[in-house]
C-alpha positions in Angstrom: 82.2 -21.5 208.5 83.3 -25.5 208.6 81.8 -25.4 212.4 79.1 -23.6 211.1 77.9 -26.7 209.1 79.5 -28.8 211.5 76.7 -27.1 214.4 74.3 -27.3 211.6 74.2 -30.9 211.2 74.5 -32.3 214.3 71.5 -30.1 215.5 69.6 -31.7 212.6 70.7 -35.3 213.4 69.9 -34.8 217.2 66.7 -33.1 216.5 66.1 -36.5 214.4 67.0 -39.1 217.1 65.0 -37.2 220.0 62.2 -37.3 218.0 62.7 -40.7 218.4 62.6 -41.3 221.0 60.1 -39.0 222.2 58.2 -41.4 220.1 59.0 -44.1 221.8 58.2 -42.9 225.4 54.5 -42.5 224.0 54.2 -45.2 223.5 55.4 -46.6 226.6 53.3 -43.7 228.2 50.4 -45.6 226.4 51.1 -48.4 228.2 52.0 -50.5 225.4 55.2 -52.1 225.3 57.8 -51.9 222.5 59.0 -54.7 220.2 62.4 -56.1 220.1 62.8 -53.5 217.1 61.8 -50.8 219.2 63.8 -51.4 221.4 67.0 -51.8 219.2 66.1 -48.6 218.0 65.9 -46.7 221.3 69.6 -48.2 222.1 70.7 -46.9 218.0 68.6 -43.3 218.8 70.5 -43.0 222.4 73.8 -44.3 221.0 73.9 -41.5 218.0 73.1 -39.0 220.6 75.8 -39.7 222.6 78.3 -40.3 219.8 76.8 -36.4 218.3 77.9 -34.6 221.6 81.2 -36.3 222.0 81.6 -35.0 218.7 80.4 -31.8 219.3 82.5 -31.1 222.3 85.2 -32.4 220.4 85.4 -29.5 217.6 84.5 -27.1 219.9 87.4 -27.5 222.1 89.7 -27.6 218.4 87.8 -24.7 217.3 88.9 -23.1 220.5 92.4 -24.0 220.0 92.2 -26.0 223.1 93.8 -30.1 223.4 91.3 -32.7 222.5 91.5 -35.3 224.5 91.3 -38.8 223.0 88.8 -40.0 225.6 85.5 -39.2 225.0 84.7 -39.4 228.6 88.0 -36.0 229.2 86.3 -34.2 226.6 83.4 -33.5 228.5 85.3 -32.4 232.3 
């Protein structure tokens, strides 16, 4: 059950961050530039999504009784 809760929370976070990135994409598609604050928000959203996917992959490996690598890169191999 704990893994299910974790999956639900990471899914919620991914949806929120993706919505922010979609909003930035719409702004750029309309020909407007992003402010420095908006650019920083885009970078933060990308970082959160990447960290989210790393954590999720490690949790899935652990739940499957597989070795969990220390390196984030190795978690996806």
